[in-house]
C-alpha positions in Angstrom: 3.9 30.4 10.0 5.0 31.5 6.5 2.9 30.6 3.5 5.8 28.6 1.9 6.2 26.6 5.1 2.5 25.9 5.3 2.3 24.8 1.7 5.2 22.5 2.2 3.6 21.0 5.4 0.3 20.4 3.6 2.2 18.7 0.7 4.0 16.3 3.0 0.9 15.5 5.0 -1.0 14.7 1.8 1.9 12.5 0.5 2.1 10.5 3.7 -1.6 10.1 4.0 -1.8 9.0 0.4 0.9 6.4 1.1 -1.0 5.2 4.2 -4.2 4.9 2.1 -2.5 2.9 -0.6 -0.8 0.6 1.8 -4.0 0.0 3.8 -6.1 -0.7 0.7 -3.5 -3.1 -0.7 -2.6 -4.9 2.5 -6.2 -5.3 3.8 -7.5 -6.6 0.5 -4.6 -9.0 0.1 -5.5 -12.5 -1.1 -2.9 -15.2 -1.5 -4.7 -16.3 -4.7 -4.0 -13.1 -6.6 -1.7 -13.2 -9.5 1.7 -11.7 -8.5 5.2 -11.9 -9.7 5.8 -14.8 -7.2 2.5 -16.6 -7.5 1.6 -17.3 -11.1 -1.6 -19.2 -11.9 -2.1 -21.4 -14.9 -5.6 -20.1 -15.4 -5.6 -16.9 -17.4 -9.2 -16.0 -16.4 -8.3 -15.5 -12.7 -9.2 -12.0 -11.6 -7.3 -10.0 -9.0 -9.4 -9.5 -5.9 -7.2 -6.7 -4.5 -8.9 -3.3 -4.4 -5.9 -1.7 -6.2 -5.7 -4.4 -8.9 -2.4 -5.9 -10.0 -0.4 -3.0 -8.5 -2.0 -3.6 -5.1 -1.6 -7.3 -5.3 2.1 -7.1 -6.1 2.7 -4.4 -3.5 1.0 -6.4 -0.8 2.8 -9.6 -1.8 6.2 -7.8 -1.8 5.6 -6.2 1.6 4.3 -9.3 3.2 7.2 -11.3 1.8 9.7 -8.8 3.1 8.2 -7.9 6.4 5.5 -10.4 7.2 2.5 -9.2 9.1 4.5 -6.4 10.6 4.1 -4.7 7.2 0.8 -3.4 8.6 2.9 -1.2 10.9 4.0 0.7 7.8 0.5 2.1 7.6 0.7 3.5 11.1 4.2 4.9 10.5 3.0 6.8 7.4 0.1 8.2 9.3 2.3 9.1 12.2 4.7 10.9 10.0 1.8 12.8 8.5 0.8 14.2 11.9 
């Protein structure tokens, strides 16, 4: 295997594993009480309980809104593409 091909392969594996990690952290720490674009709370002191903060809360809300609980399959697909 050439060095350029190996570097490209390692790059793609790291990207897909990072996507899988981000998706898993945001989806598994999802709370319907987090502040998102769709669910606004009148209390300004409400803290986001998602592990990735506001980004993770919005990402999880968007994915669950679009795909439902099958959004969890996106984690497995990203890890599968990394292999």
